[in-house]
N, C-alpha and C positions, 0 to 999 in steps of 0.2 A: 232367641233374641226378642226384644220387645217389639210388638207390632205397632207401626205408625198408623194413626187413625185414617179412615178412608178419605175423609174430606181433606185432611192435611196432605196425604199422598197425591190425591187428584190435583190439588192446588199446586204442589211442587212440580208435577209432571206438566201441567198446563203452562206454568212459568217457564220450564225448560223448553217446551215446544215453542213458545213465543221467543225465547232467547235464541234458539236455533234459527228461527225464521228471520231474526234480525242479524245474526252473525254470518249466516251464509251469504246474503247479498253483499255484505262488507268484504267477505273473502273473495267473491267473484270480482268485485270492483278492484280489489287489491291485486289479484292475479292478472286482470286486464291491463292495469297500469304497468305491472312488472313486464308483461309481454311487450307493450309499447316501448318501454325504456330499453329493454334488451335488444329489440329490433333496431332501434336507432343507435345504440351503443356499438353493436356489431357492424353496422353499415357505415358509421361515421368515425369510428375509433382511429382509423388510419389517415383521414383526410384533414386533420388539424382543426376540426370543429370544436369550439369551446364548450365547456360543460354547460354554461348558461343557455347557449343556443341549442344544445342537445336536449336540455330539459324543456325548452320552448317547443321544439318539434314534437317531443314526447307528449306534452300537455295538449297540443293541438290535435294530434292523432287520437289521444285518449278521449277527448271531448266528442270527436266525430263518431267513434265506434262504440263507446260504452252504452248508448241508448239501444243499439241493435243487439248487443250482447245481453243486456238485461232483459230486453223484450223476448229474445229467444229462450233464455233460461226460464223466464216466467211461464211461457207457453209450455215448455218441456215439463216444468214442475207441476203445473195444473193437470196436464194429461196424465202424468205418472201418479200423482196424488190421488186423483179420483178414479183411476183405472187400476189401482194397486191390487185390489182383490182378484180381478181376472188375471192380472200379470202373475201374481203369486201362485194362484191355482194352476195356471198353465205351466209355470216353472217346476212345480213339484208333482204335477200329474194327478191332482186330487179331483174327486167327483163328489157331487152332493149326496148326503145320506139322509133318507127319509125315515119316518117312524116305521113304515112297513118293512124297510130294509134291515133294521136292527132295533127292535123295541127296547132291548136292554140298555143300550147306549142312550137312546132318546129319552127314556124314563129317568135315567140318572141325571142327565143335563136338566131336564124339566123340573125335577124335584129340587135340585140345588138352586135353580133360578127362582122358583116359587118361594123357597125359604129365605132368599136374599132380596126379594122384591125386584128382581132384574127381568128385563125382557129377554126372552130366549134367543140366543144367537143362532145363526145357520150352522149346520153340521156338515162336514166334509170328511172323506176318507181317502187315504193313500194306500194303494194296493202294494204293500211292502211288508215283509216278514219281520222287520226290525221293530223296536219299541221306541216310539217318539210321538210328540204332539206339539201343536202350537196354536196360538190365537192370532187373528189378524183383523183388519178393518179400521175405519176411521169414525164411524158413528153407528147408531143402533140398527140402521138399515143394512150395513155391511159387515157388522161384527160376525166373525166366523171362528168356530173351534174345529180344528182338523186333527184327526187321529190316524195312525197307521193301522192296518188290519192286524199287524203283529201285536200291538199294544192292547187292542180290543180282545184278542184271543188269549193272550198269555197272562193278563192280570185278572185277579179276582175282583168282585164287585167293589169291595172297600178300597182297593188300590186304584182301580180305574176311576172311582168317584173322586179320590184325592187328586189324581192327575187332572181331571176335568175341573175341579175346584181351583187348582193352581192356574189354569188357563182363564177361568172366569175372573179370578183375581186380577190378572193382567188387564182384562177388559174393564173391570170395575175401577181400577186404579188409573186408567187411561194410559197404561204403558204402551199398548199397541199403537196408538196414534203417534206417540213420541218416537217409537221405533220406525214407523213408516216414514215419518219426516226425515229421520237420519238416513234411512235407506235411499230415499229419493235424492237427497243432497249428495251423498257419496257416489251414487250411481251416475250423476251428471259428469263429475270430473273423471270417473272411471271410463265412461263412454267416450269422452273427448280424447283421453289419452290413447284408448284403443284405436280410435279412428285415425289419429295422427300416426301411430305405429304401423297400421295397415297401409296408409298412404305412402309413408316413407319406404316401406318394404317393397311395394309394387313399383314405386317410382324409381327405386334403385336398380330394378331389373328391366324396366321399360326402355326401349331404344329411343333416345332423344338427343338433341343437340346439347352439348355441355356449354351453353352460352351463359351470359351473366343473368339473364332472366330466369333460366332454368335453375341455376345455382341459388338465385335469390329466393325462389319459391321453396326450394329444399331447405334452405336456412330458416325460412319463416316457419315451416312445418316442424323443424327440429326444435325451434324455440317454443312453439305452441305445445309440443310434447313435454318439454322441460317444465313449462309453467303449469300444464295440466297435472303433471306428476307431483309437483309441489303442492298444488291445490288439493289433489287427492289425499296426500299425506296429512295435511292440516284438517281436511274434512273427516278423515279417519280418526284423528285425535279428538275432534268434536264428538264423533260417535262414541268413542271410548269414554268420553267425559260423562256420558249418561251412565250413572253409577251401576255397577254390577249388583248393588244392593236390591235392585228391582226383582231379582230372582229370589233372594232371601225373603223379601216382603211378600212376594206371591206365594212362597212356601208357607209363610206365616198366615197369609190369607186363607190358604187351603186348610190349614190346621184349625183356623177359626170357624170356617164354614162346616167342616165335617166333624169337628171335635175329636179328631183321630190323627194326630201328627205321625204316629208310627206307621199308619197305612201309606202315607206319602213316602216315608223313609224306606219302607219295604219296596214300594214301586220304583223309587229312584235306584235302589240297589239292583233291581232287575233290569231297569233301563240302561244302567251303566255297562251291562254285559253285551248289549247289542243296540246302540243308538244310531247306527249308520244307515241312513236312508239313501238308497242308490240313486234316486232321481234328483237329489239335492247337490248341485255343483257350484252354487253361488254362495259366497261367504256372507253377503248381506242378508239373504233369506235365511241362512243357517242360524243367525242370531235370534230368530223368532222362536226357535224350538225350545222345549223344556230342557233338553240336553244337546250339546254340540253334536250334530248328526254326521260327523265325519271322524276319521281316525285321528287320534291324538298323538302328539309327540311324546317321547319318553325321556327321562333323565334330565340332563341340562337343558335340552330343547324344550321340554315341558315347562321348566321354570321360566325360560325366556319367553315362551308363548304366553305365559300367564300375565305378563305385563300388558299384553294387547288382547287378552281374552274377553269375549263378550259374556261368558258364563263363569261363575265361580266353580271350583272343583266339586264334583258331586259328593265326594266323601265328606267335605266340610259341611255341605248342606244337610247331609244325613246326620252328622254329629249335632248340628243345631236343632234339628227336628227331635232328636232323641232326648234333648234337654228340656223340652216343653213340659 
């Protein structure tokens, strides 16, 4: 496929990042209003309250609580955004890789960065026999390329160089920053939904008086769970709206850097045989990898999965590379 210019791709991803930053607060505000409305609807539906009065109560409650909700979300976002590198490293169990630890990998990355005029990112390694890799970070200080020990050991120099070039293309195109923003956004709704589910589960077993106050709190938490689930669904759609073409573009960027598209095609063919990283259990972090690091569904489920996949099929990527 034709490669989109670096500046054009960077501009597009910067615009998408800004769009996500604008859309997510709107989604949070919308879900907060929906929670206020449902709460008053459930509590006032049977007492004859008119619709206009119900909306008045909803608006009053919304105006009171939305500043606290947005303030909490902002604090949560800033912490997760700026601590994302340590969070990701902790989640996948990666450790820093210095030149003395593996001169081969270090030299491959350094030579590619010099050829592209890029500042060299940090290097990390995951002690796993599978074949996979990913890039992360939000700026030059935090950009990181992470490789599994399996991919380092099982790929030859040309194949490994092509994989590293793919990850450097994600950094150069600002893909990683865009993905980090989407991960943080989806994670907020996911965490709220999980907290509500945990609270409801323990509250249902805890011995307490079944009075109106207790039932009211339970209803409130159920509504919060419903709203968080709806918000999570739409946040996921926003994440999937980030085109899967970013993988094709990074593949093309690798071919441009190395002048050897068949090396990446060969690497992807080997990666497809064993991409499963045992330490990766979170779907949001899984989308960072060069290949989906978990087991894939087969047959009809595979086609259904494709509608919501964060990666295009490896076979299609290989076919495109072989046409360069």
